[in-house]
N, C-alpha and C positions, 0 to 999 in steps of 0.2 A: 406306181411311180410317184415319188414325192414332188411337191410343187417347188419350183425354183425359188430360192430365198431372195428377198429384196436386196438390191445392190447397195453396198456400204458407201459411205461418203467420208472415209477417214483421211483421204489424201486430196490435195488440190494441185493442179498443174502449176499454179502461181507460186506455191510455196513448197513444192516437192523437193525433198532432200534425200538422196540415196542412202546416206548414213543412218537415217531413221526409218527407212523403208523395211518392213518385215521381210519382203522378198529378197532384198539385198542382204539383210542379216542372215537369212536362211542360206543363201549362196555362200556367204562368208563362212558360216558355221560348217557347211559341207566341205569347203576347201580345207579348213583347219582340221576337221575330223579325218579327211583323206590323208593329209600330211602325217598325222599321228599314227594312223593305221599303217601307212607306208613304212614309217620308222620301225614299228613293231613287227611287221611282216618281214622286213629286211633282216631282222635277227634270226629268222628261220629261212633265209635265202629265197624269199618269195617276193616277187615284184607285183605291182598292181595288175599288170597284164597276165600274171600267172595265177594269183590266188583267186581272182574273180571267176574265171572260167572253171578252174578246178572245183571251187566251192559250188558253183551252179550245177555242174555235172554230178558232183557227189550228192547234192541235195535232190537230184532228180528233176531239176527245173528245165533241163534241156538234154537231148540225146543226139542231135545233129548240129552241124555248123549253122544251118539256117535258124534253128530254134535258139541256139546260143547267141547269134547275132541279134535276134529280137529281144531276148532277155537282157543282154548287156547294152542294147541300143548302139550297136556298132554296124558299120557297113561290112559287106561280104569280104572285101579286100583286107580290111583290118583283122577280121576274124581268121581268115586264111593264114595271114602272117603270124598271128598269135598262136594258132594251132600248130603251125610248122615249128615254131620255137619250143612249144610244149612237147611235141613229138620228138624233136632232136634231143631234148633233155631227158627223154625216157619217162615222161609223166603221163602221157596218153598215147593211145593208138587209134587209128582209123580202121574201122571194120565195115566192109561192104555188106549190105543186107543180102541175105540169102533169098528173100522173097521178091525184092525189087532192087536190081543191080544199080539203079540210079541213086539209091539212098546209101549214104555212108554214115554209120553210127560212130559216135565218139565214146571210147572206153578208157577209163583211168587204168593205168598200170598199177602194180603194187606200190611203186614209189609215188605215183600220183595220188593214190588213196591215202597213203601216209601223210603226204603234204596237205591234202584236203582236210584231214582229220584235225589238224592244228588250227585251221582258219576260224571255226566258230569260237574257239577258246580265246584266240587273240582278239577277235571282234567283241566278244562279251566283256573281256577285261578292259578294253579301250572304252567301250560305251559305259561300263560301270564307273570308270574314272571320270568320264564326262558328266555323269549325274551325281557326283559327290555333293552332298549337302541338300539334295532333293529328297522329299518324302515320296513314298510309293504313290500316294494320292496325286502329288504334283507331277510325277512322271506319267501317270495314267492320264491326267488332264492334258498334259502336253501332247501325248500320243493322240488323244481325241481331237484336239485342235488341229494337229497336222493332218489327220485323216479327213477332217472337214475341209481343210484347204485343198487337199488332193481331189476330193469330190468336186469342189467348186471349179478347180482347174480343168477337170475332165469335162465339165459342162461347156467350156470354151468351144470345143469341137467334138460333138457327140460321136463322130465317126472314128476319132482317134482312139487307139487302144489305151486302156487304163494303165497307169504307171504301176 
């Protein structure tokens, strides 16, 4: 296990300005990216509440509502409503486990798989537009910086699952 890095002193409570805070800028960037992705997904009749679970199920990141709630950082009620809408639209089905009747697996329908196939292409296109003018090295450096920030954030509470 690597040693905890020394605490930085880039900010001061006496002169703290949210507009120049890297954390605030990251939140602002996330909001802007989500808006752009929403616009692009809408062209394929997909909402935020649809493409994320479809993509996570398609990518094998979750198989049950509980796993999906954890991956998407949603509460059980929100996931249930989301899955109800996806099931009503014919994009997924709930299948009870044959070995444990308490477990309900989520399966994409043919229409759900077709919708999920579009998602990585839309995301890649949006992110490539975001990085217009960046060199590959700059992109990789930014990824490394963000990874370090995530690592530092996960040190705040060692018991909390990593993002």
